[in-house]
N, C-alpha and C positions, 0 to 999 in steps of 0.2 A: 504494500500500500504506500502511495506517495505521501510525503510530508505535506500536511494541510494546515491551514490556519484554524486554531481552536475556536469554537463558537463561544460567544459570551462577551465579556468585557473587552477583549482585544478588538472587537469590531468598532467599539467606541474610540479606542486609541487610533485605529486605522483611519477612521473618519476624521478625527481631530488632526492627525498628521497629514491628511490628504495623500495617503500613500496606499496603493493597492498591493495586497500580498501577491507575490509572483505566482503565475499561473502555469508554470512548466510542469511537465510530468517526467520526473527523472527515471522512473521505472520503465516507462515506454522507451525512453532513449537508451537505457541499458539493454533492454530486450532487443531493440533494433540493432544495437551494436553487436550483440551476440549472434544475431542472424547474419550480419556481415562477416563476422569471424568464421562462422560455419561455412559460409560460401567461399571464403578465401581458402579454407582447408580443402574443400571439394575441388577447387581449381588447382591447388597444389597437387592433389592426388591425380587429377586428370592429366596434368602436365607430366608427372612421374610415369604414369601408365603410357602416355604417348611417346615419351622419350625411350622407354623400354621397348616398345613395339618397333620404333624406328631403328634402334640399335640391333634388335633381333633380325629385322628385315635386311639391314645392311650386312649383317654377319652371314646370312644364309642365302642371299641372292646377289646376282651380278647383273650388270647391264646399265645402259645409259639412263633409262627411266628411273632405276633405283638410285643411281648416283644423283640425278637431278632432284629427285624427291628428298633425299636426305640432306642435300645442300640447301634446298628451299625451306625445309622444316627448321633448320638451325640458323637460317639467315637472320640478319639483324631485324628485318621486318617480317620474319616468318612466324608460323604458329607458335613455336616454343617461346619466343620473346614476347609475343602478344599475350600469351597466357601468363607469363611472368609479370608483365606490366599490369594485367588485370588483377592478379593476386595482390600485388603491391597496393593498387588503388583500393581494393576491397578492405585490405588491412588498415589503410590510412583512414578510410571512412569509418571503420569500426572504432578506431582510436579516437577519432573526432567525436563520435556519438558518446563514447564512454566519458570523455573529458567534458562534453556538454552536460551530461547527466550530473557529474560531480559539481559543476559550476552552478547548475540549477539548485541542487541540494544545499550547497554552501550559501547561496543567496537566500534561500528560504530560511535556513537556520539563523543566519545573521539578522534577517528581517525580524524574526520572532524575538531574538535577543534584544534588538533595539526597541521593539514594541514594549518589552518588559522594562527596559531602562526608561523609556518615555513615561510609562505608567508610574513607575517609582518616582520620577522627577515631578510629575504632576501631583502625586499624592503628598510628597514632602514639601513641594513648593506652593501648594495651595492655589495654583492657577496663575499666580503672578509671573511665573517663569514660562508661560505658555509659548510666546514667540521665540524665546531662546531655545526651548525644547524642540520646537519645530525646525528651526535652523540647524541645530546640532544634530538632530536626527537625520535630516536630509544630507548634510555633509558626511556624517558617519556612514550612511548607507551607500552614498556615492563612492566614498573611499574604499569601503569594504568590497564593493562590486569590482572596482578597478584592481584591488589587490588579489581577489579571487581569480579574476580573469587572467591576470598576469601569471599567477602561480600555475594555473592549469595550462595555459597556452605557451609558456616559455619552456 
């Protein structure tokens, strides 16, 4: 289950701070990343099978057609390199989805944390600190988002 905003008093804090709780689904991102990982594995297996069959053909057969086929298969723009590139692309997409899921989760967790800090400040400040709390919350949330994005993407 994805991290969600608790019902109740935090809705009041959310309305006061004019900040909507992030709506990403980190679990769906992780599952989609796993699908991409599985597809990359299947592509690797297909490539290994294809390479094995080409080597077996080259070892057991002779002729211009066999030579041309084996050269074309392993050519820089041939099937072998295309499958390798596709595998790398699928793996990169999977890593991006996993990183995105972690970023969404971090953003949600820090948002809840700052909601709690804002609520505590309002309770202890009695409402006089409301504009300062709003500004501090926005700055802190922006800073946290930038830090989390840099940590995941670098």
